[in-house]
N, C-alpha and C positions, 0 to 999 in steps of 0.2 A: 362675529369677529373676535369676541372674547375667548370663545372655545378654540379658535384657530391659534390665537396668541398663546393660550395655555399649552396646547400641543406643541407649538414651536418652542416654547420655553423648556418643556420636558425634553424634547429631542436635543436641543442645544446643550442643556445641562448634562444629559446622558452622554452625548458625544464628547464633551470635554472630559468628563470623569472616565469614560472608557478609554480615551486616548492616554490619559495619565496612567490608568491601570495597565494598558498594553505596554507602555514604555517601561513601567516598573517590572512587569513580568518578563518582557524581552531582555531587559538588563540582567535580571536574576538568572535567566536561562543562559545568557551569554557568559556571565561571570562563572557560573558553575561549569560550563563547557570548557572555558579557558583554564579554570583551576584543575579540572581532570586532565587536560592536555599537558599542562606544565608538570603535573605530578607524574604522568606517564613518561614524558621525555626524561625527567630526572631519574626514574627507575631504569629506563633503557640505557642511559649514560652509565649508571652504576653497574648494570649487567655487562655492558661493553668493556668497562675497565676491568671487570673480573673475568674476562674471556668467556662470558656466557655462563659461568658457574655462579650459582646463588651462594652467598656467604651469609651466615647468621647475623654477622655484624656488617652493616654496609661499609663499603670501601671508603676510606678516609684519606684524602690527599693532604699530607702534613705540610707540603710546600705551598698549598693554595691559601689565599687570605681568608681569615675567619669571617663568617657571616653571622650576624646577630640573630637572624630569623631564617634558618635553613629550611628548605622544603622537606617535610617528613616523608620518609620512604615507606611505601605501602608494600608489605611483605606478600600480601595476597596477589598483587599485580606481578611481583617477581616470579611467583609460582605459576603464573599463567603466561609464560613466555617461552620462546625458543629462539635459538641463534643459528645463523648460517655463516660458516667460515669460508671465505673465497680467497683464492690466490691472486697474485698481481694481474693475472689474465682474466679474472672474473669467473674462474671455474670453481664449482662447488667442491670443497674439500671435505667438509664435516658438518654435521647437523647436531646441535646440542639442544635437547628438548627438556623443558621443565613442565611440559603440559601433561595432562592425564594420558594414560596409555591408550585409551580408546579414541584419542584425537587423530583425525585423518590428516597426515602430513605427507601424503604421497605426491610425487612429481614436484619436488621443491625447486628443480631447475626452472620450471615455468614461473614460479613465484619470483625467483631471482631475476628472470628476464623482465617481468612486469615492473619490478621495483627499479631496476637500472634504467629502463626506458622512460621512467617518469622524470629523470634528471633532477630529483629533489632529495635532499638529505633526510628529510622526515616527511611523513604523510600517512594517509590511511589507504587501505586496500582490502579487497575481498578475495578469499582463496578457500576453495573446498568448503563452502558454507560458513567460513569463519570471517568475522569482521576484525581486521587487524590494524594496528598502528605500528609503523616501522621507523627505525633510525639506522643510518649508515655511518659506521665508524671506520675511518681509514687508519691503518697502522703505519708506522714509520717505514716499513719494508715494502709498502705498496699493497699489501693484502688488505682485505676488508672483512669487517664483521657487520652483518645485518641482523639487528635485534628486532624481534616481533613481540608485540603484546596483544593478547586477546582483549578486545574491546567490549566483551559481553557485560562485564561489571559496570563499565563506564556508561554503556548504552542503557542498561537496566536502571541505573541511577537517574539518568536524564529522562527516561520514560516515566519513572515514578514522579519526578519533578513536574513533568508536563501534566500528569494526572492531577497532582495536587493543585497546580496553578489553574487548570481548567475548572476544578471543583470550586476553588476559592473565587475564580472569576464568575462562575455561574451563580453562586450564592450572592456575590457582590452585585451582579447585574439585577437580580430580583430585588435585593434590598435597596439598591440605588433607584430602581424604577419606582418603588413604593415611596421612598423619601422624596424623590423628584416630583412625584404627583402631589404630595402634601405641600412641598415647598412651592410648587406652581400655584396651587390654590391660595396659599398664604400671600404670595407675591402679586398674584393677579387680583386679589380681592379689592385693594384700594383703587386699582385701575378700572375694575368693573363698576365699582361704586361711582367713580368719577365719570365714567362713560354713561352710566344710568342717569346721573344728575345732569349731564350735558344734554342727553336726549330729552329729559323733562324740561330743561331750560329752553331748548330750541322750540319744543312743542308749545310751552306756555307763552314764550315771546311771540311766536307766530299767531297764537290765538289772541293775545292782547293787541297785537298790531292789526289783526283782521277786523276787529270790532270798529275802531275809529275809521279805518279805510272803507268799511261797508257803509258807515253813516255818511262819510264824505261822498262816496259814489252815489248813494241813493239821493242825497240832497242835491248833488250836481245834476242828476237826471231830472229832478223836479224843476230846477231852475231852467234847464235847457228846454223843458216842455212848455215853458212860458217865456218865450223869447221877447215878447212885446212888453213885458213888465219891466219896471225900473228897479234899480238896486234898492231904493228906499222901500218900495212895496214888497220886496222879498228880503227885507232886513233880517227877519226871523231865521230864514234858511242860511243866510250868510253868517249869522252869529253861530249857528250850529257847526258850520264848516270851520270857523275860526276856533271854536271851543275844542273840537276834536283834533284839529291840527296842533293846538297847544298841548293837549294831552299826549298826542303821539310824539311830539317833539321832546316832552319831558321824559317819556318812556325811553326813547332812543338815547337821550342824554344819560339817563341812569344806567342803561345797558352798557354804553360805552365806558362809563366810569368803572363799573364792576369788571368789565373785560380788562381794562388797564390794570386794575388791582390784581386780577388773576395772573396777568403776564408780568407783574412787578414793574410796570411802566409808570405807575402813579406814585411819585415821590412827594412826601410831605414838605411843603414850603414852610420851614420852621422859623419862628421868631418869638421873642419874649413878649408876653402881654399880660394884662390883668384879667385873670379868668373870671373873677367875681363880676367886674363891670361888663365883660363881654356877655355873660349869661343874662345879666340884668337888661342889657340892650335887646336881647332876643325876647325876653319875657314881656317887656312893655307893650309891644304891638298886640300881644295875645290878651292883655288885660281887658281891653274893650270887647274882644270877641267872646271871652269867657263870661263877662258880665252880661252881654246881650243874649247869650244862650241860657241865661238863668242859672249859672253855676258860680261857685265861689273859688277864689284863688288865694292860697296861703303860701307865703315865701319865707324861707329862712336861709339867707345867703351870707356866709361868712365873708367879711370884706377883705380886700387887698390880698387875695391869693394869686401869686404870680406863677405863670406856667410858660413852658417853652414848647411850642407846637404850631400847627396851622390853625389860626383863629377861625377863619371862615368855615373850615371843615367841622370843627367842634361846635360852632354855632349851628351848622346844619344838623348835627346830631340832636341838639336841644330842640330845634324846630320840629324834627321828625317825632321825637318823644312827646312833646307838648301837643302837637297836632293829633297824635294817636290818642292821648288822654282826653283831649277835647271831643273827639269823635265818639268815644266809648263811654264817657261819663254822662249819666242821666241828669235831667234837670233837678235843681236844688240839691246837688251834691258838690263836694269840694275837690279841687285839684291842688296837691301839695308839691312844692319844689324845695328841696333841701340841698345845700352845698356846704361841705365841711372838710377840713383837713384832719385825717386820722393817721397819725404817725407819718409814714413815708408815702402816703397816698392821698389824693383828693377824691372824695366820694360825692357823686351827684345822684340824687334820688328824685324821681318824678312818679307820683302816685295818684290814682283816681279810683273812686268807687264805681261799681257797675256790675255787669253780668259776670265779669271775671273770665279767666281762661282755664279750661279743664286740664287735668294733668296730662292727658294724652297729646295735647297740643303744645305744651310748654317747650319740649325739646325740639320742636320743629318751627318755632315762632320766628327764628332768625334765618330760615331758609328762603331762597328767592321764590317769588310768586306764591308763597304760602299765605293763605288767609283762613282764619278760624271760621268765618262766615262768608263764603264766596258769594252768597246771594246779595250781600250788601255792597259788593265791589263796585258795581255800576252806580249805585246810589251815592256812595261816598267818594268815588273817583280814585279808589285805592287799587294799586296793581300788585301789592305784596312785595315791593322792592325796598320800601323805606327802612324797615328794620334790618334788612340784609346790608344796605348801604351804611347804616349806623354802625353795625358790627364791624364792617370792613374798615371804617374810619378809626374806630377805637382800637382795632387790632394793629393798624399802622402806627398808632401812638403807644404801642406796647401796653395797652390797658385791657380791661375786661368789661363786658356788658352782660347782665343777667336779668332774669325776671322771676318774680314770685307772685302768685295769684291765688285767690280763693274764689270759688264759684259764688256769684252773687255777693261778693265782698270786695276787698281791696286788691288792686293790682299795682305792683311797684316795679319799675324799671330802674336798675341800679348800675351806674357807670363808675368805675374806679380807674384813676390815672396815676401813674407814678409821678412824684414831685420832681424827680430827676430822670426823665426818660432817656433810654438808649437811642442815640441818634443814628442807628445803622441804616435807616430808610428815610432820614431827614435830609433835606437840602436847605442849608442855612442861608438866611438873607440878612 
């Protein structure tokens, strides 16, 4: 699909650019053609006023109004002309030629007949292998002057223009194809990355959902094979079904939340609250868990830090990070929680000693379904969505979350929140 999209992007890009180039080249050719036509007509008018005789100085009508930008007279065109003088009955009287002597002007009566039959005062015509442009000038006494100009210079100029435009167009097409190819790769790269992540996301979600569904199905088959047993006697299997249902429900709920965040459907329900007290309320239930697991808890919470955001979501972040620290901290180690105001930000740090996270895993730790040790996922009930959800919540609050870790040393998750967040995605209550 990505390859087809890239090819489509290249074709669309080339089509647009080629259309623009064709319009520019066509306009250039048309303007050149019209310019040559206007100049030729001007020359023929001058020749007609001079009775077919070329004057070194172009004829000037002193009674005509002055023009600021007169059309320049091309002397070469004047010397490539000839004039036919007709009487009032359209009979040929005289031929005045400024053409080279070797030019074939035999049978001019046929030329007169072709011109008069066209019923046009100006136009183009072919005669004796000559490409001509003509103008009919009617005298006051009814006689006519038909001035002809050889178009060979005009056509040569247009031919050269076509060659130049085709050459420029060919080079442009090659260059545009190369540029479009690199632009397509650059434009498709984030789409390809998003598509790849989506594919992994669907595969991982399907895998995670398959496990509890398999357990539920297997347990149900065991229960159905013992139809005479009571619920009490099969309590163990019922507990398995309930446990897996709760796990699956939490997984689906987390997936729905992340989907809403991706679609910008999840708005923060913002209100002002005491951030220090809110975090303390989350920590208190963990104190007994940490103590019973043989670990030590150290807290350093700066009091009365007021914040505007969604309290429940930020508490969820603290729960995720504390739960993560509790799972990975060995016995007889300590877990530290620090909250301080530093300038225009609030900084929350949750640290624990333990195995640590190697450098190759640090940049992936906030990706969905990513687990440093996937073999412990079933044991700890971890799906790899907690840190991804935490990052989404912090991003919605215009904050930042990061991690630093040393193998077999200290791991610290650091959350920073602006003291005055931008409420572009907040819904105030």
